N, C-alpha and C positions, 0 to 999 in steps of 0.2 A: 252553422251559426255557433259562435263562441258561447260556452255554457257560463252564464253569469247569474249569480244568485247572491243576494244580500242577506246574510244570516241575521236573524232576529234574536234579541236577548242573548247575544253571543257570550259576553262576559259573565252574565248572571247564570246562564245555563251550565257553563263549564265550571265556574267557581263552586257552584252548589254540588258538583260531583265530589268535591273534596278529594281531589286526585292524589294518589300515592304514586311515587315515581316507579315503583315496581309492581303496580297493580295491572289488572286486565280489564279493559273497558270496551264497550260496544257503542258505536254511533250507528243507530239503526236506520238513520235517514241522512246519508252522507251529503247528497245534493252537490253543491259547489265545494264541499270539503272544508268550509270555514270552521265549523265546530270541531271536525276531525283534526285539523291542523293545530287548533288550540290545545286539544287533548294530547296529541302526539308530542308537542313541544315540552310538555310537563313530565314526560316519561323518560326514564333512563334504561332500566332493565325490564320495564313493563311492556305491555302489548296492547295495541288497539285493533279492533275488528270493525271495519267500516263497511256498512251494508247499503246497497241501493238497488232498485229494480230497473232503473232508467239507464239505458246503454250510454247516453250522453254524459250522465253523471259519473259513470264508471270511468269513462275516458278522461274527464276533467279531474276526477279524484286521483288517478294515477299520476297525472302531471303535478298536481299540487302537493301530493304526499310522497313523491319520489325520493326526496332528500332524507326521509326517515327510514328508508330501507326496510329491513326485516321487522322493525318495530311495528309496522302497519301491515295488516292483511285486508285486502279489498275483496268483497264477496258480492256477486250479482244475485240478489234474492230479495224477498220481502221480509221485513223484520218479524213478521208473524211466524217465520220459520226459525226463530232464535235457537231453540233447543237442538234442532237438526244441524244448524250451522255450527254450533259449539261442539256437538258430537263429531261432526266431520273433521273438525280441527283438533280433536282430542283435548278440548278444554272442559274441565269439570265445573269450575266456579269462576264467576266474574266479580268485579268490584264496583261496577257502575254501568248504567245504561242511559243513553241520551236519545230522545225522540223529538224531532221537529216535525209536527204533523201537517204543516202547511204545504200547499203546492208551491214549487219553486218559482222564482221570478222568471227563470229560463223557460219553464213549461208554459207559463202564462203568456210570455212575450213571443214565444215561437208559435205563430199563428197556425201553422200546418198541423199542430198537435190537437187542434180543435177544442182547447180549453177556453178560449177567449170569445166573448160575445161582441168584441170590438173589431174583429177581423173575420173575413169570410173565407172559411176553409172547410173541408169535409169534417163532419162530426166524428170525433174520435175519443179524446179524453182518457186514453189508456196511459197510465204511468209506465207500465211494462208493456211495450209494444209487441211482445211475443204472445200475449194472451189473446184469446178469441173475442171475448165480449167487448164491444165498443159502444159509445154513446148512440151511434146510428142504430145499432141493434135494439137498444133500450127504447128509443123513441119510436121505432117502426114496428116492433114486434110485441112489446109488453101490452097487456090488456089495459083498458081505460082505468079499471079499479086499481091495478098495480101502479100505474103512472100516478094516479091521484095519491095513493099511499106514500110513494117515494117523495113526491114533490111536497106533500104536506109534512111528512115526518123528517125528511133530511134537509128540506129547504125552508121549513116553517113558513111556507107561502100560503097566505089566506085565500088566494085565488086558485088553489090546486085543482079543485074540481073543474072549474071552467077551463083552465089551461089544458088539462088532460082531455076534456071533451073536444076542444079545438084541435089538439094534436091528432086525435083519432079521426076527426072529420077531414082534416087536411091530408092525412096519409092515404085516405080512401081515393083521393084525386090523383095524388102522386107521392112517391116516397119523400120524406124530409131528409135531405142528404147533407146540407151544409149548416154551419153555425148561423148564418144569416137567415136561412129558411126557418130555423127554429125561433130565432129572435122575432121574425115577422109574425109567426103564429102566436107567440106570447104577447106581443103588442096588440094583436087583434083581440086576445082574450081578456086583457086587463083594460078596463075603461080608462080613457085618458085622464079623467077627473080623479081617478083613484090611484094614479101612479105617484110614488113618493119621489124624493130627490134622487135616489139611487136609480141605476139602470133597471128597467122592469124585468130583465132576464136574469139578474144576478142570483136570485134564490133558486130558480129552476135549474140553471146551469150547475150550481153547487150541488143540488140534490142528485142530478144525473151523474155528475163526477163521482160522488160518494158511492152511488150504486155500482158504477162501472168498476171501481177499484176496491170495493168492499171495505171502505175505509173505517167505518165505525165498528164493525163486527170483530175486527182483528185487534182492537186496543186492549180489551179485557184479557183476551187470550195471551197477548204478549206480556202484559203485566204479570199474569200468573206464572208464565215461563221464567220471567226475570227473577221473581221472588224465589222460585224453586232453585235457580242456579246461582244465586248471589251469596257472597260471603257476608257474615255479620258486619254491620257498619257500612256496607255497600249502599250506593244511592241510585235512585231512579229520578231522572230529570226530564220532564215532558212539557213541550211547548205546544199549545193548542191555538186555533184561530177562529173557532166559532163555538157557540154555546153547547151544541150537542157533544162535541169532542170533550170540552171542558167538564161537562157534567159526568161523562163516562169516566174520565180520569179521576175526578174528585170522588165519585162513588166507589170506584175500584180501590182507591187508596184507603177510603174509609172502611170498606169491607175487610181489607187485609189487616187493618189496625184493630178491628174488633176481636175481643177474646171470647165472646159468646154471641150466638145468634138465636138462642132459644127464646120462646115467648116469655116476656118479662113476668108473666103471671105464673110461670112454671116454678114449682117449689125447689127443684134442683136443676143444675145444668146437665143436659144429656147430649149436647151437640159435639163435644170433644174438639171444638175449634180452638186454635191457638192464634194469638196476635203475632203477625209476622212482619208488619211494617210500623214505623212511627212516622206520622205525617209531619213534615217540617214546615209546611206552608199552609197555615190555617186559611189565609187569604192568598190568592195567587200573586206572584210577582208580575208587575206590568212594565212595559217599556217606558223609558224616561221621555219627557216632553221633547228633549233634543233628538232622541232616536226617532220619534214619530214624525218630527219635522223633516228629518233627513230621509226617512223611509216611510212614507204614508201607509204602506202595506202592513206595517208593524202595529198599527193602531189597535187591532183587535186581539193581539197576542197575549196569552197568559201562560205563566210558567208555574208548574206545581212540582214539588220535590218530596220524596219520601225516603226513609232509611230502613234498611233491613235490620231487624232485631237479632 
């Protein structure tokens, strides 16, 4: 299947990197390489490191970015390994980092990856298919308490307790192996009268996908690494797609901007913290009405940008 992915907030995310033609930039979520291509086009003597953990994305990226030659280095890894990647490439400092934290259109549309509740395939949801943990493992081996915690915390699903109970009851009879198996359990758990306009499985699938790929825990870690390895004036441009991600990015930027974290009642500062970022987007940048009409999946996207001091 051809790797197709419509980049969201393409122009805004790249322009906010304030690219220097001789700078070093990292696209931590290459996907279909649309953001990477826009960055590479603006470089002359600079360099772009494009990272993705999806083998299909790597293949697509090589095709799209081939014309830029040595200007672009493609790395199969997770962006949370930023410092190790830079060390391996003997790069000390960078001038910008872009992260697009959404699941690619390709992954959603390719049913056999198990991300979609609209197509019946084995439960998988691994962005990096070489990793061990899959959605099937989460659904069939996690305790009822852990399932409830994940579905409530990562999916913000008010029916988390009931869904987790129904999952555990169902798997006692037989393993839950496919996406439709799981959808049926969720439909049984949520009373028909309580279902909203959206598909009843959307929040639970989101929660399990986040757990399988450790999506939230790596955001803070990556921002810390980027700040440490960024030149003054360098920028971090991050696109999120749901409130949990956006809150993490917003709070991480805010923390990095603070010059002191002592108790306000303390007579003197003893924390020795320094302000390392300046937040450039007090309110997130949202996709235009035209972009949402063209690509409905962009409707929940938010872009936040910060600059290294």
